[in-house]
C-alpha positions in Angstrom: 40.8 1.7 234.0 44.4 2.9 232.2 47.7 1.0 232.5 49.1 3.8 234.8 46.0 3.8 237.4 45.9 0.1 237.5 49.4 -0.2 238.6 48.7 2.7 241.2 45.5 0.5 242.5 48.0 -2.5 243.0 50.5 -0.7 244.7 48.1 0.8 246.7 46.7 -2.6 247.7 49.9 -4.2 248.3 50.9 -1.3 250.6 47.7 -2.8 252.6 49.0 -6.0 252.1 52.6 -5.6 253.3 50.9 -3.2 256.1 48.3 -6.5 257.4 51.1 -8.9 257.1 54.1 -6.7 258.5 52.2 -4.3 260.8 49.7 -7.0 262.2 50.6 -10.8 261.8 54.6 -10.1 262.6 53.6 -7.7 266.0 50.9 -10.4 266.8 53.4 -13.2 267.1 56.0 -11.2 269.0 53.3 -10.7 271.5 52.3 -13.7 271.7 55.8 -15.0 272.1 56.2 -12.3 274.7 53.0 -13.8 276.7 54.5 -16.9 276.4 57.9 -15.8 277.7 56.1 -14.5 280.6 54.2 -17.7 281.3 57.5 -19.4 281.4 58.8 -17.2 284.6 58.3 -18.4 287.7 57.5 -15.0 290.1 60.3 -14.8 292.7 60.4 -14.0 296.6 62.8 -11.4 298.1 64.8 -14.6 298.8 64.7 -16.1 295.6 66.2 -13.1 294.3 68.8 -12.9 297.1 70.1 -16.0 295.7 69.6 -15.7 291.8 72.5 -15.6 289.7 73.6 -12.5 288.3 72.0 -11.7 285.1 69.6 -14.5 285.4 66.4 -13.2 283.9 63.7 -12.8 286.3 60.0 -12.2 287.2 58.6 -10.4 290.3 55.3 -10.1 291.2 54.9 -7.9 294.2 53.1 -4.8 296.4 54.4 -1.5 295.9 55.9 -0.5 299.1 54.7 2.4 300.7 58.6 3.5 301.3 58.7 4.5 297.6 58.5 8.5 297.6 55.0 9.4 295.4 56.1 11.7 292.9 52.9 13.1 291.6 49.6 13.3 293.4 49.7 9.6 294.7 51.6 8.3 291.7 55.1 6.6 292.1 55.4 6.3 288.5 53.3 7.7 285.6 52.5 9.0 282.4 51.4 12.4 281.3 49.3 12.8 278.2 47.6 16.3 276.7 44.6 16.2 274.7 45.0 17.2 271.2 43.7 17.6 267.2 45.2 15.2 265.1 45.7 15.4 261.6 42.1 14.8 260.7 40.9 17.5 263.3 39.9 14.3 265.9 40.6 14.5 269.5 43.3 12.0 271.0 45.6 12.0 273.3 49.2 12.4 272.7 51.9 11.2 275.6 53.7 14.0 276.7 56.3 11.8 279.0 56.8 9.2 281.5 58.1 9.9 284.8 59.6 6.7 286.5 61.9 6.0 289.6 63.7 3.3 291.1 60.9 0.9 293.2 60.5 -1.1 295.9 58.1 -4.0 295.6 57.1 -6.1 298.6 57.0 -10.0 297.7 58.1 -12.0 300.9 60.6 -9.6 302.1 61.4 -6.1 299.9 62.9 -6.5 296.3 64.8 -3.3 295.1 64.1 -2.3 291.5 67.6 -0.7 290.9 67.0 1.3 287.7 64.5 3.8 286.2 64.4 3.5 282.7 62.1 0.6 282.7 59.0 0.4 280.6 56.1 1.2 282.2 52.9 -0.6 280.6 49.4 -0.2 282.3 48.0 1.8 284.9 46.0 1.3 288.4 45.1 4.8 288.3 43.7 7.3 286.0 43.3 10.9 286.9 41.0 12.4 286.0 39.0 9.4 285.6 36.6 11.2 282.7 37.3 13.4 279.9 35.8 16.6 279.4 36.9 16.3 275.4 38.5 19.8 275.6 41.9 20.4 273.6 44.8 21.2 276.2 43.4 18.5 279.0 45.5 17.0 281.0 45.5 13.1 282.0 47.9 11.2 284.3 47.9 7.5 284.5 50.3 5.4 286.6 50.9 3.0 289.5 50.4 3.5 293.4 51.4 2.7 296.6 49.8 -0.8 297.7 48.8 -2.2 294.6 50.4 -5.3 292.5 53.0 -5.1 289.9 54.9 -7.4 287.9 58.1 -6.5 286.8 60.4 -8.4 284.4 64.6 -7.8 284.4 67.9 -9.1 285.2 69.6 -9.6 288.6 72.3 -7.3 289.1 74.6 -7.0 292.1 74.0 -3.3 293.9 76.5 -3.4 296.6 76.1 -6.4 298.9 72.9 -6.7 297.4 71.0 -8.4 294.6 68.6 -6.1 292.9 66.5 -6.2 289.7 67.5 -3.9 286.9 63.9 -4.3 285.2 62.8 -4.0 281.5 59.1 -3.5 282.1 57.0 -3.1 284.7 53.3 -4.1 284.3 50.3 -2.6 286.8 48.8 -6.1 287.8 49.3 -9.7 288.2 51.7 -11.8 286.0 48.2 -13.6 284.9 47.1 -10.2 284.2 50.1 -9.2 282.5 49.9 -12.4 280.3 46.1 -11.7 279.6 46.9 -8.2 278.2 49.7 -9.7 276.0 47.4 -12.3 274.5 44.4 -10.0 274.0 46.9 -7.7 272.3 47.9 -10.3 269.8 44.5 -11.3 269.1 44.0 -7.6 267.8 46.9 -7.1 266.2 46.2 -10.1 264.4 42.7 -8.9 263.6 43.8 -5.6 262.5 46.4 -7.2 260.4 43.7 -9.5 258.8 41.9 -6.4 257.6 44.4 -4.7 256.2 45.8 -7.5 254.4 42.2 -8.5 253.5 41.6 -5.2 252.0 44.6 -4.9 250.1 43.6 -8.0 248.2 40.3 -6.8 247.4 41.9 -3.9 245.5 44.4 -5.9 243.8 41.7 -8.3 242.7 39.6 -5.3 241.5 42.5 -3.9 239.3 43.2 -7.2 237.5 38.8 -7.7 237.3 39.1 -4.2 235.4 42.0 -5.4 233.3 39.8 -8.0 231.9 37.0 -6.2 231.5 39.0 -3.7 229.4 40.6 -6.3 227.5 37.4 -8.1 226.7 35.9 -4.7 225.6 
C-alpha cells in the first residue's frame, strides 16, 4: 500500500469513527436525555393547565376531541409520503409534507393546543396500511379522533384562556412516548457503535499494511 493510499484509508476510517461517535452516540445521548425529561413531567389536567404559570413547560396526555375538524380522510393532523427510487435505485418513502392544526384535547376537561407548528411524532393510523411497492404511490399517517396523544409545550395566555403552545405531539401515552425515545436512543447507539468499530478496523488495517511494507 502506497503512502497516499494509506493516508486515504486512515482518513476514510476516521470519517466512519466521527460519524459513529457524532451521529450515533451524541444523538443517542440527546434522545435519552429527552426521554428522561419527558419522564420528569407530570401530566396536567385541564384544571391544572388553567392554573399553570405563563411560560411553564407542561406535558398533557389527552384524547383528541371530536370537535377537531378532519383535514384529510379521518386525520386531524397527518404526514404525506411518496414512494420513490433513491440514489441506489431502491424504493424509499420520501416525506412530502406535514399538515397540522390547533387541537382540542380532553383531559378532565378541554385543553386547547393553540399553535399548529408543532412536530408530529408517531401516528395512530397509516393509510393505506399496506404498500403495493409502486413508485409514485402515496401514503398518509397521522392522528385521529378519540385516540390518546401526548403534547409537550409551554403555557401561553390566549385571551382569557390558558392554552398550550406545543413543541411536539406524540401519537400515544406518556409512557409510550418515553419508551419510543429510549428505543430510539438504543438504536442510535448501536448504529453509532457499528460505524465507529468499522472505522477503527479500517485504521488498524492501514497501520498493519504499513508495518508489513516496512518489514519487507
